[in-house]
N, C-alpha and C positions, 0 to 999 in steps of 0.2 A: 523623543524616542517614540517609535510606533507602538501601538498597542494591538493585542490580538483581536480586538473588535473592529479594527480598521482594515478595509479591503483595498488593496492596490491592484490596478489592472495594467498589464503590460501587453502591448501589441506583439502577437506571435503569429508568424506566417500570415494566413488570411483571416485571423480571428484575434482573440486575446485570451490570456490566462490571468486569473486572479490569485493573489496570495495574501497571507497574513505574515506579520513579522514582529519580532520582539528581540531585545538585546542588541548591543552595538559593538561589542569588542570580543575578541577571542576567535576561535575557529568558526567557520560557517557551517551550520548544521541544517540540512534540508530534510523536512519531514514529508513523506509521501503516503497518502491514504490509498484505500482500495475501494471496492464495491460494497455497498452503494453510498459511501460516506463522502466526506469532503475535508477540507482543512480544519473544519470545526471539530473533527475527531481529536485533534491534538491540543485543545484548549486547556486541558488539565495536566498535560504532559510538559508543555513548553515552559511554564513558569519556573520549574525546577532546574531548567537548563539555561534560561535566558541570562542569568547572572554571570555566566562564564562563556557565552557563545552568542554569535549572531544567528538567530533562528528564523528560518523561512519555511512556510508551509503553503505550497500551491494547491489550488483546485485543479485536478486533471481536466483536460479538454472535454467539454460536454458535461461537466459535473460541477456541482457547487455554483459559484458565481462566475465561472469561466464561460467563454463563448460556446455556442452550440452550432458549429458549422455542419454542413451536410456531409458527414463522413460515414464510413462503415463502422468506425470505432473499434477496429481491430487493435491487437496489441501493438503492431507496428505503427499505427496512427498515433496512439498515445505516446509511444517512444519518440516519434518524430517531433511532436509538439513539445514534449518535455525537453528534448535536446535543444530546441530553439529557445525555450524559456530560460533554461540554464545559461545558454550562451548570451542571452540578453541581460539577465539579472546578475549573474556571478561568473563572468567570462574568465576571470583570471584567478579565482579563488581555489585553494585546496578545500575539499568538502568532506564532511562526515554525512553519510546518507543513512536515514532512519526510515524503514519501510514496514508497513502493515499490509497484509493481504496482497492485492496486485501491486500496491506501492512498493512492497519488498521485491517483487519480481522486476519491476521497472528499475529499481535501484541497482540490483545486481546486473541487469542487462546494460544499463548505462556505464557502470563501472567496467564491465568487460569490454565494451566497445569504445568508450570515449574517455575513460577515467585514468589512463596511464599518466602517472606522476601527479594526479590531482586528487585521488581518493585517499583520505587519511584514515578512514574507518568506515565500517558498515555495521549497522544495528538492525536486526530483523525480529519480527514477531508475527506469528500466525500467517506465514507466507508460503510461497511456492519454492521449495528447495530443489525439487527435481520433477520431471514428468512422472505421472502416476498411472496406475491401471484401474480399470473399473472394479476389479476384485478387491482393491484396497479401500474402496469407499464404504463407509458405514451404510447399512441398508436404507435408512431414511434419506441420506444424501444421494445414494445411488438412484433412488426413485425420483427425487426432486430434480436432479440434473438431467436424468434421462428425459423427463417431461420437458424441461427447458429447451432441450435440443431437438424436440419434435416440432417440425414446422406447423404453425398454427396454434399448437398448444402453448409453446413458450410465449408467443405473442399475446395470447389470452391472459396468461399468468402475470406477465410483467408490464406489457404496454397498456393493457386494459385494467387489470386488477391491482397493479402496482405492488405485487407481493413482496418484493425485496424491502420496501419501506413498511408496508402495512402488516406483514407477517414475520419476516425474517429478523428485522431489527428488534421488535419486542420479544421474539423468542430467544435471541442471543444476548439481550441486554435486559435482564429481569429488573422491573421497576422503572424502566425508562419513562420519563415524564412526557406528557402530551406536548409540552413546550419544546423539548428537545426533538421529539419525533417530528413535530411540525417544521422545525428548522431543517431537518434532513429531507422532509417532504417537499419543501418550497421550490427547489429547483426543477421539480418534475411534475408540472401541472397537467400534462397531457401525454398522449401516446408518443408523439414525436420526440418529446424531451426525454423519454424513458429508454430510448434505444441504446444508450451506452450501457445501462444496467443489464439488458438482455444480452448484448454482445459479449460483455465480460463473462457472463455465465457460459457462453458458447466457446470462449477461448480456453476454458479449463482443459489442460493437457491430459487426455485419457486415452490409453491404448494407442498412442502414436498420432492422435488427431487433436487439434489441427496440426499438421506437420510443420508448418512454419513456426508456430509457437513452441512446439517440442524442440525444434532445432535451436531456437534462441535459448531455451532453458538448458539444454545440453551444453551450449557454448558458455553460458555464464556459470554453470556448474563447474566447468573445467577451469574457468578463471578463479572461482572460489577455492579450488584445490591448489592452484599454482601460486596464488598471490600471497606468499608467506610474509611479505613486507607490509601487508594491510591488516591491521587488527580487526577482528570481527566478534560481535556479540549477538548471540541468539537467545532471546528471552522466551521462556516457556511458561505455560499456565496449567493449572489443575482444574478440571479433569483434562488429561491429554488426549484429545481426539482430533479427527480430521487432519488439517494441515499441521497440527502440532502433535500428532500421534507418536508414541515412543519409537516405533520403527523408523519414522522419518527423521526424528531427532538423532537416533543412533546412526542413521546413514550420514547425516550432516557431520557428526563428530568424526566419522571415518573418512570423509571426503572434502572437508574444508580445512585449509591451513589457518593457523593462528586464530582458532575459534575458541571462544569461551561460551559455555551454556549456563544460563542463570534462570532459575525459577523465580517468578515475580509474584505469584499468588493465585488465588482462586478466581477464575473468570471464564467467560465464554469466548467465542471467536473474536468479538470486538473488544478485546481486552483494554485498549486505551480508554474506553468509556467507563470501565469498572475499576481500573487500576491506574488511572492517569498519574497521580503523584508518585506512585511506586515506580512506574515505568520512567517517568522523568528523572527520578533520583538515580535509577540504574544507568540512564544515558549520561547524566552528569558525572557519575563515578567513572564510567567508561572514558569520558573525555579526559579525566584526570590521569588515566593510565597511558594515554597515547601522546601526551606532551602538547 
């Protein structure tokens, strides 16, 4: 049996994607991380699930131990490589998709585009449920993302100072150890390697831009509304801010079919780092309800 410490690399398009695996029987559950993390995010989640499922956690292209080809690292690029990885690794399997942050957006996008007859369930946490407006952003986040979108300023913040790793992770994960921070830092030793983190920040769908990302979110939102045959779990944390703000959760309740909302505890945005076992147990219970 594979362990979560083992990294498997699969040739994908012109590069490769790495993944961790655990569990051998039961449904296939794919765990998708966001920015600026990697499959390492799920190390404390998967053990509670692996006894009843085959668990796979890839590193998105350009992130973690995956290859770093010369891409723009737009949402569409990540989706294209994820499509190819899923086709290579689990071409015939029915899937349960678990996504955090941008991983949740990619999960919903794949389900809407490619998942007909293959998606057995969707589990989301702290992710993009719909496009947003600048007016919905908390003041500190408004200032931060405005700076990231400013040419030259964003490059200084992320490519040079590596602020997603050096500032944001410690801010959102109180007490994060230097060892864990170092493992998240390792894939990004220089400016070129950090470009996916900056581009993810610029993909944030605000006031209709970027238009192509907004269109994909509208499309997967419609799929979430119409796909009554696919059970869905949305895990929330306290305090409820940002992507997990009460108004967004309320929107999801009214616009997603077959949706159950479950509070999992007190945490910041990177909840799997703080509530790994609780999130894993919630996923395992969800699997028990979908057969």
